[in-house]
N, C-alpha and C positions, 0 to 999 in steps of 0.2 A: 093679465099676462098674455102676451102675443105668442102665437105658436108659428113655427116656421111653415110657410105654404108648401114646401118642398118634401120636407121629411116629417113634419109635425112635431119637431122638437121644441119644448118651450124655450123662449129667448129670455135671457137674463137681463134684468133691469129694463124691460120693455124695449130693448134695442132693435134695430133692423138688420142684425147680422146673426146668422146661425153658427154656433161654434161646432155643430156635428157635421154639417154638410159643407161649411165654409162658403156660404152663399149670402149675399145681401137679399133682403126680401123683394127686391125688383129684379132678381134672377141673375144680376152679375156676379162673378166670382171675386172675392176680395180676401187677401192674405191678412189675417189678423195675427201679427207676431207675438202679441201680448196674451193671446187666447190660451188657456189651459188645455192640454189635450184631454180629449173626451172620447168614448168608445162610439162607434158608429152604430146606427140603428141596425139591428139584426135583419130586418126586413129589406135592407137596400141591397142591391146586387154589387156594391163595393165591398162587402164583407169579405174578408179573407180568412180562412180557417187554418190556423197555424199547424195543427197536427195533419191536416189534408195536404198541406203544402210540403211538409216534411215527408209525408208518404209518397207524395209524387216524385220528390227528389230521389227517395230511396228506390222507386221502382224504375224511374228513367232519369239518369243525370242530367241536371239542368232544367228539368220539367217544372219543379218547384219554383224555380226563378221565373220561368215563362208564365206560370200561373200567377205570379205575383206582378207580372208586367215588367220583369227586369230582364230585358233581352240580352243586353251586354253580359251580365252576370251569367245568364244561362249558357251563352256562347263560350265564355271563358272555361265554365266547368266542363262543358263538353270536350273542348280543346284539350283541357288538362288530362281528362280521363282517357281520351283516344290518342293523344299525342305522346304522353309519357311513355308508354310501352315501346313507341317507336324511336324516339329520340335519345332516352337515356342509354340504351345499349351502344350507341354510336360514340358517346364520349366518356361514359363512366362504366363502372362494373357494378353499380349499384342495382339490386333486384327491383324492377319497376312495380312490383305488386304492392309494397308498402306505401310508395308516394301515391299510387292510383287510389288505394283505400283512404289515404289521409285527405286528398282532395275530394272524393266522394262524401266523406263524412262531413267535411267543412261545408259542402254544398248543402247537405241535409239540414245542419244546424243553421246555417244562413236563410233558408227558405222559411224555417220556423220562425226565427227572429224577425225577418223582414215582414212576414204576415202580422205578427203582433204589433210592430211598429206602424204598419198602415192602419189597422184597427184603432190605434191609439192617436191617429193623425200626426205621427211623428215622420211619416214619409208619404209623398203623394202617390196616388194611384188612379189610373184612368180606365184601362182594360187589360186584358190578358195579352201577352205577346203574340204576334201572328205565328210565331214559331211553335206555340203550344200544340196546335192541331197537327202539323206534320209529325212531330215526335210522338204524339198519341197514336197516330195511324201507324207509325213504325213499330210501336210496342204491341199494337193489336195484331199486326202481321206476325210478330215474334210469338206472341201467345198462340195464334193460329197455327203456326209451324210446330209449336211444342205439342199441341193437341194432335196434330197430324202425325208427329213422330211417335206419339203414344199409340195411335191407331195402326200406323204402318211403319214400324221402325226401320225395316230394311230399305224402304224407299227413302226415308228420311237420312239414312246413313250414307246412301249412295250421294244424295244431293250435298251433304255436308263434305264427303270425300271429294267431290269435284270442286267444291270451293277450296279445299285444302290443296288440291293440285294447282290451282291457279296462284295461290299464296306461295307455293313452293317454287314456282318459276319466277318469282321476283328476286329482289336484292335481299330479302329477309326471310329465307326459308325455314329458319326455326320457329317462325310464327305459325307454320302450318302444322307443327306437331301437335298443340293442343286441339286444332280443328280434326285431325286424324283420331286423336284419343276420344273426342266427343262422338265420332262416327263408330269407333269400335265399341264404346258404351252401348250404342244403339244395336249394334250387330256384332257382338263379341266373336262369333265364330265365322265371320266373313274373312278369309284368308287373304283375299285381293287387297282389301283395305288395309290390313295388317302388313303386307309387304310394300305397299306404297308409303307407309309410315317408315319401314326399315330403310328404303332408299334415301329418305330424307335424313334420318338419324346417322346413317353412314356417311352420307355427304357432309354433315356437319360435325363429324367426328364423335359422335355418342354411340360408339360400337357396343359398348357393354348393354345398353338400352336395346340395341337392335338385335343382339344375339338373344336377349330375353324373349322379345318378340318372336323372333325365329323359332326358338325352342317351343313356344306356346303354339305356334303354326303347325310344326311338325307333329306335335303331341295331338293337335286337334285332327289333322288329317295325315296319317302316316304314308298314305299311297299318293299324295301330292309332290311331285318332283320340284316345283317351283320353290318352296322354303329349302329344301335340301341344296338346290343349286345356288341359291342366294347366299346360304351360309358358307358354302364352299367358295364362292366368290369373294365373300367378306374376308374369309381367312387367307385367301390368296392374296388379296390387296394389302393385308398386314403381314406378308411375308411367312405365314405358316402353311407352307406348301404341302407337307406331308399330312397335316391335319385336313387340309381342304380335299386332298384326294380320297379320304375315307368318306366324304359326304357325296363326292361325284361318283364313287362306287356304288354308294346306296341308291343314287339316282338311277345308276345303269341298271341296277336290279330290277327297278321298276319300269324302266323304258331302255332296253338293251339296243333298240334300234334308232336312237336319238343321237345324230351326228354331233350336235351341239355339245352334249355332254362329253362324248369321246374327245372332242377337241379341246375342251376345258381340262379334261384329266391330263392330255398330252401336254398343254401348256404348263401345268403343275410339275410334271415329271421333268419337263425341260428345265424349268427353273431350279429344281433339285440338282440336276446335272451341272448347272452353271455354278451354284452356290458351292457344291462339293469341289469343283475345280478351283474356285476361289479360295476355298480353306486349304486345299492342297498347296496352292501356290504360297499362301501365307506361311504354311509349316516349312517349306523348302526355304523360303527367304529367311526365316529365323534360323534354319541350320547353316545357311551359307553366309550369314553375317560375320564380318571380319575375315575369316579364312575357311576355305572349303577343302576338305581331303576325302580320300576314298574311305578312310576310318569312320569319318563323319557320316558318309552315306549309309554304311554298313550298320550304324547304330540308329538310323531313322526310326520314328516311331511307327508301330504296326498299322495305326490308323491312316496312314499316308498311302494310299491306293488309288492309282489312277483307274483302275477297273471299276471301283464304285461309281465314279462319275459316268463311265461309259455304259454301265448297266442302266443306270437312270436315263441316259441318252436313248438307249435302245428301247426301254419301256415307253418313252415318249413316242419313239418313231411307230411303234406298234399301235399306240392309241390313235396317233394321227392316221395311220393307214386304214384303220376301222372306220374313221369319221369320213375318209375320202371314199371308201366303198359305200357307205350309206348316202353320202351327198358330195358328189363330185365337185360342186361349186364351192366348197370350202377350201379346195386345195390351193387357191390363190392366198387366202388369209393365213393358212398353215405355212406355206412356202415363205413368207414374209417372216414369221415367227421363227422358224427354223433357221434361215439365213442369218438373222440378227443374233441368234444364241449361238450358233456355230461359229460365227466371226469372233464373238466374245470369248468362247472357250478356246479357239485357235490362238488368240492373243495371249491369253493366260498360260497355254502350254509353252509359247514362245518365251515368255516372261521367265517361266521355270528353267527352261534351258539357258537362257541368258544368265540368271542368277546362279546356275551351276557352273557356269563358264563352259558350256558345251560348244565345240566347234560348230555342231549342227545348228544350234541357235543363232550363231553369229552368222552363219552362212544364210540362214532363213531371213534374218533381219536385213542383211546385204541385199539379198535378192528383192 
């Protein structure tokens, strides 16, 4: 019986063709379509280990395919795992986590089955894909980063936070949140990172989560005015002006000489004055619907009080004056706020007079 001069496998029927390495004994490669699949010689470098291939795909998506020499499959697996989280939110409301896990699982299974087929000569194999080594290098770098994070978590947290900031400035700021959460896991008491996360959460409308992070930051460092100011600003943006003032006042107790805090408190007081004037106009409009008489005016609700709005306005001016004393440069910005709000309040007051049919209101409008 002849043995293959290349792999040493005995040739059946003393033929000149090796079913194991698919070569003729003269060195040429011949495809024998009638040959029964046999396993490769374990000593040959073409041997693919199915479990090893599956493990590689588990560690790095597509790496098992590159190990099996299937470059296209590996690229498709990578594109699926990296692309689905970016594309699915654009057109659907499906959570991309489940499709990503599904694609990754299929890649692991495919790597295992492909390696078995290669060993059974049911699929050709020449060499590893050239992309095997770049992905391996990337995984090594990631592993090195993880080890560095374990040795110096604060440095690693800052690095991840910087990366999150870059992502936050793109069209997909929501994807920065997981990065900030990773940075917070490395440095849970770093208030600066937590506040950067809060800015992104507020921007994308996840204020409940933002408030939770702010509460943690305030509890971690009660003497830091930054989380107090950010909480006040968040409440202000949501129209909760009275609640925002309480946080601005807490910040002022820590830094009474900070002009920016006084100005924000004045902004909140001014918005309260505007909202009170708006409420007063709505109530008068209700009273004057249809016909208006002196009897109706005498029975107006007790909570219709123009002086409530004026008191909030005076409180705002007091806060603004304090800010200007501390930093005269803020006077320009404050003037713009006051002029805009005062014009709005005057228009509302004129509207009240018009609704009441007051000659003064008509005269003012005519003027």
